[in-house]
BAFI-3210 file (N, C-alpha, C; in Angstrom, 3 decimals, decimal comma, padded with zeros to 6 digits):
// residues 76
n [1|2|3|4|5|6|7|8|9|10|11|12|13|14|15|16|17|18|19|20|21|22|23|24|25|26|27|28|29|30|31|32|33|34|35|36|37|38|39|40|41|42|43|44|45|46|47|48|49|50|51|52|53|54|55|56|57|58|59|60|61|62|63|64|65|66|67|68|69|70|71|72|73|74|75|76]
n.u [-044,768|-048,037|-048,936|-051,583|-053,302|-054,134|-052,811|-050,276|-050,191|-051,014|-048,652|-046,324|-047,000|-047,437|-044,596|-043,740|-044,594|-043,145|-043,176|-042,204|-039,456|-038,035|-038,121|-039,769|-041,641|-042,062|-042,481|-044,876|-047,082|-046,758|-044,609|-042,218|-038,630|-037,398|-039,621|-041,162|-039,229|-038,994|-041,571|-041,494|-039,762|-040,755|-043,438|-042,306|-041,253|-043,612|-046,082|-049,080|-050,035|-048,097|-047,634|-049,762|-051,608|-049,888|-050,690|-049,480|-046,485|-046,745|-045,410|-045,190|-044,664|-043,006|-040,989|-040,176|-039,083|-036,959|-035,111|-034,246|-032,851|-031,139|-029,475|-028,410|-026,669|-025,237|-024,193|-024,670]
n.v [026,635|026,760|028,703|030,804|031,369|033,748|035,468|034,898|035,461|038,830|040,176|039,078|040,873|043,210|043,558|043,751|046,112|047,835|049,092|048,300|046,705|043,843|042,693|044,836|044,136|041,452|041,435|043,040|041,327|039,289|037,029|034,783|035,865|034,044|032,452|034,145|035,300|032,952|033,105|034,861|034,289|032,371|033,210|035,068|033,508|031,487|032,961|033,956|030,832|029,767|030,367|028,676|026,138|022,612|019,486|017,190|015,042|011,454|008,856|005,078|002,219|000,246|001,728|003,262|001,128|000,668|002,756|003,193|000,621|001,064|003,463|002,242|-000,030|001,159|003,548|006,181]
n.w [-006,025|-008,024|-009,887|-011,502|-014,323|-015,394|-013,504|-014,314|-016,919|-016,453|-014,966|-016,825|-018,824|-018,048|-016,954|-019,222|-020,804|-019,322|-017,483|-014,866|-013,166|-013,364|-010,498|-009,065|-010,745|-009,762|-006,995|-006,823|-007,746|-006,047|-006,642|-007,525|-008,665|-010,470|-011,291|-012,745|-014,474|-016,450|-017,158|-018,538|-020,486|-021,741|-022,628|-024,624|-026,829|-026,929|-027,141|-025,768|-025,171|-024,497|-021,702|-020,946|-018,827|-018,546|-018,795|-016,351|-016,440|-017,123|-016,209|-017,111|-015,011|-016,084|-017,448|-015,397|-014,174|-016,189|-016,112|-013,610|-013,622|-015,787|-014,953|-012,447|-013,610|-015,327|-013,615|-013,169]
ca.u [-045,878|-048,535|-049,954|-052,962|-052,905|-054,259|-051,785|-049,053|-050,398|-050,844|-047,430|-045,801|-048,214|-047,053|-043,207|-043,153|-044,986|-042,289|-044,147|-041,576|-038,481|-038,356|-038,040|-040,603|-043,252|-042,426|-042,691|-046,155|-047,692|-046,075|-044,240|-040,553|-038,430|-037,456|-040,727|-041,248|-038,093|-039,549|-042,706|-041,434|-039,214|-042,022|-043,905|-041,564|-041,177|-044,731|-047,078|-049,768|-049,802|-046,211|-048,166|-051,154|-050,921|-049,307|-050,634|-047,881|-045,994|-046,849|-044,473|-045,586|-044,175|-042,375|-040,548|-039,343|-037,843|-035,895|-034,494|-033,546|-031,783|-029,835|-028,740|-027,794|-025,876|-024,162|-023,167|-025,111]
ca.v [026,994|027,373|030,477|030,832|031,761|035,101|036,148|034,824|036,963|039,894|039,864|039,482|042,174|044,623|043,643|043,369|047,361|048,909|049,948|048,618|046,221|042,157|042,898|045,109|043,077|040,264|041,971|043,815|040,366|037,982|035,401|034,997|036,774|033,341|032,281|035,703|035,281|031,789|033,229|036,049|034,015|031,249|034,143|035,705|032,346|030,907|034,265|033,359|029,056|029,758|030,368|027,868|025,033|021,791|018,205|016,628|013,964|010,079|007,322|003,774|001,700|-000,395|002,531|003,537|000,128|000,616|004,194|002,943|-000,007|001,603|004,195|001,303|-000,793|002,525|004,015|007,542]
ca.w [-006,052|-009,400|-010,049|-012,374|-015,823|-015,459|-012,728|-014,958|-018,105|-016,081|-014,548|-017,615|-020,077|-016,565|-017,279|-020,988|-021,091|-019,263|-016,381|-013,787|-013,462|-012,844|-008,802|-008,689|-010,846|-009,004|-005,639|-007,362|-008,590|-004,939|-007,303|-007,634|-009,941|-011,690|-012,116|-013,507|-015,534|-017,090|-018,273|-019,582|-022,014|-022,388|-023,644|-026,364|-027,370|-027,666|-026,777|-024,528|-025,285|-023,427|-020,079|-020,725|-018,099|-019,219|-018,386|-015,684|-017,203|-016,292|-017,183|-016,514|-013,891|-016,844|-017,853|-014,390|-013,746|-016,764|-016,073|-012,486|-014,220|-016,561|-013,952|-011,444|-014,423|-016,071|-012,643|-013,495]
c.u [-046,630|-049,264|-050,965|-052,726|-053,269|-053,443|-050,174|-049,012|-050,099|-049,363|-046,384|-045,920|-047,663|-045,296|-043,127|-043,912|-044,191|-042,071|-042,924|-040,366|-038,681|-038,830|-039,143|-041,880|-043,474|-043,070|-044,334|-047,233|-047,882|-046,031|-043,001|-040,071|-037,992|-038,800|-040,899|-040,360|-038,710|-040,532|-042,616|-040,388|-040,080|-043,133|-043,346|-041,598|-042,291|-046,136|-047,792|-050,219|-048,412|-046,578|-049,147|-050,363|-051,086|-049,991|-049,158|-047,636|-046,344|-045,889|-044,927|-044,031|-042,794|-041,042|-039,807|-037,903|-036,956|-034,780|-033,471|-032,332|-030,671|-028,717|-027,722|-026,276|-024,898|-023,411|-023,635|-025,242]
c.v [027,306|028,458|030,384|031,286|033,264|036,226|036,017|035,728|038,049|040,622|040,028|040,626|043,310|044,878|044,244|045,497|048,297|049,493|049,706|047,282|044,674|042,274|043,668|044,234|042,149|040,806|042,352|042,278|039,240|036,878|036,109|035,834|035,325|032,727|033,215|035,728|034,078|032,139|034,047|035,418|032,749|032,018|034,962|034,690|031,793|032,061|033,552|031,941|029,241|029,342|029,281|026,832|023,582|020,605|017,765|015,346|012,851|009,376|005,786|003,244|000,672|000,536|003,432|002,709|000,358|001,742|003,563|001,501|000,081|002,480|003,230|000,607|000,536|003,517|005,648|008,048]
c.w [-007,730|-009,370|-011,365|-013,427|-016,116|-014,404|-013,587|-016,252|-017,698|-015,973|-016,133|-018,609|-019,213|-017,195|-018,604|-021,280|-020,488|-018,196|-014,704|-013,778|-012,964|-011,259|-008,575|-009,223|-010,262|-007,763|-006,111|-007,067|-007,069|-005,968|-006,917|-008,899|-010,818|-011,995|-013,249|-014,628|-016,699|-017,898|-018,942|-020,974|-022,977|-023,296|-024,673|-026,911|-028,442|-027,565|-025,469|-024,326|-024,168|-021,530|-019,633|-019,300|-018,909|-018,325|-017,386|-016,315|-016,629|-016,923|-016,376|-015,619|-014,973|-017,303|-016,560|-014,219|-014,934|-016,967|-014,771|-012,956|-014,944|-015,925|-012,997|-012,381|-014,951|-015,091|-012,707|-011,949]
res [m|k|y|p|f|h|t|r|l|a|a|v|l|h|y|m|a|g|q|s|s|i|k|e|t|a|h|l|f|s|v|g|r|t|p|l|t|r|w|l|r|a|y|r|r|q|g|k|a|g|l|e|d|r|p|a|r|t|y|t|a|e|f|r|l|r|v|v|l|y|v|a|e|n|r|c]
***
């Protein structure tokens, strides 16, 4: 599930202010502890930019075919 930027930021700031534990913060903002932990790590490394939405990666059909062939040839 994708959460809006304002929810991610509010949850991170709430936790970092020392107002509650990760578990309590996750419950308060109705998010999982795992995503909250990832957001905290991203925020500590990059600030608000770490919480911004990023565009999904797109791969060409040619690239996908090369990956499939590589996996098949190398039994990965």
